[in-house]
N, C-alpha and C positions, 0 to 999 in steps of 0.2 A: 426438523430444523427449528432451532429456538427463535424466539422473537428478536433477540439481540442480533443474531447472525443475519436474520432476514432484514432487519433495519440497517445493518452495516452494508449489506449488499445493495439495498435501495439507495443509500446515501452515496455510495461509489458510482452507481449508475446515474443518479441525478447530477452528481458533480461532473461526470463526463459530458453530460448534455449542457450544463451551464458553462463549463470551462473556466469559471472564475472562482471555484471553491477554494477556500484557504485550507491547505493541508495541515494536519496535526503534526506537531513536532518541529524540530529544527532540520532544515534541508540545506546542505552545503555542496557546492560544486568543487570537489577536491582536485579534479583535473578537468580539462576541457572535455565536455560531453559525459562526465561521470559524476553523478549526484548520489549522495548518501543521506539517509534520514535517520534521525534518532530522537526519541523523546527522553524524558528524565529517567524512565525505567528501563528502556531497552533499545536495541538496534532495530529499526523498522524495516530496512531493506535498501536497495540501490536501484538506480536507473541509469542506463547508458543510451547515448544517441544524441542527435541534433534535430532541430526542426525540419531540416531537409531530408534526413534519413528516417525519422520517426524515433520513438523512444521505447526501449524494451525495459519492462519493470521486473524486478526480482525481489522475492520476499527475504525475510531474515535468515532463512536457511538456504539462500541462493536458488530457491525454486522459481521457475519462470512463471510469471503472472500474466503476461500478455504484451502486445505491441500496441502503441498508441501514437496518434498524430500530435497530441497535445501534452506538454510536460505536466500540467496540473492534473490531467486525467490519469497519467501514469502515477503521480504521487498519491492521488485518491485511491487507486487500486492497491498500492502498497500499504496505505493506512488501513484500508478495509481488510486486507489479508492479515494484518497484525492484530486487528480487533477480533477476528475469527480465531486466531491463535490464542489470544487472551481468554476467550470464552472456553475453548477446549482445555486449556491448562487449569482452569478453575473447577472443572468437573471432577468430582470425587470418583476414584476407580471403584468398580463393582467388586465386591468381595465374594469369592466362591465358597 
């Protein structure tokens, strides 16, 4: 695991504990209980749910990331997953 991925995972974990971390990107509630995140470069992911039900976070490819009791924690998980995706997309493929 690279240092950048490890740092992103730690940031998401500490954001869950703090609950007040400001997520990267622009987050919009497009319908009641449905939030989407975007930064200038890419779609980050989406979150569905309410404080009563909990929040389910999904990555940019609609991959399930987890269920959270706090909206900010769900946003932090989506952001962390997008950062890991950025890291793997920058890796050059091995030539055979």
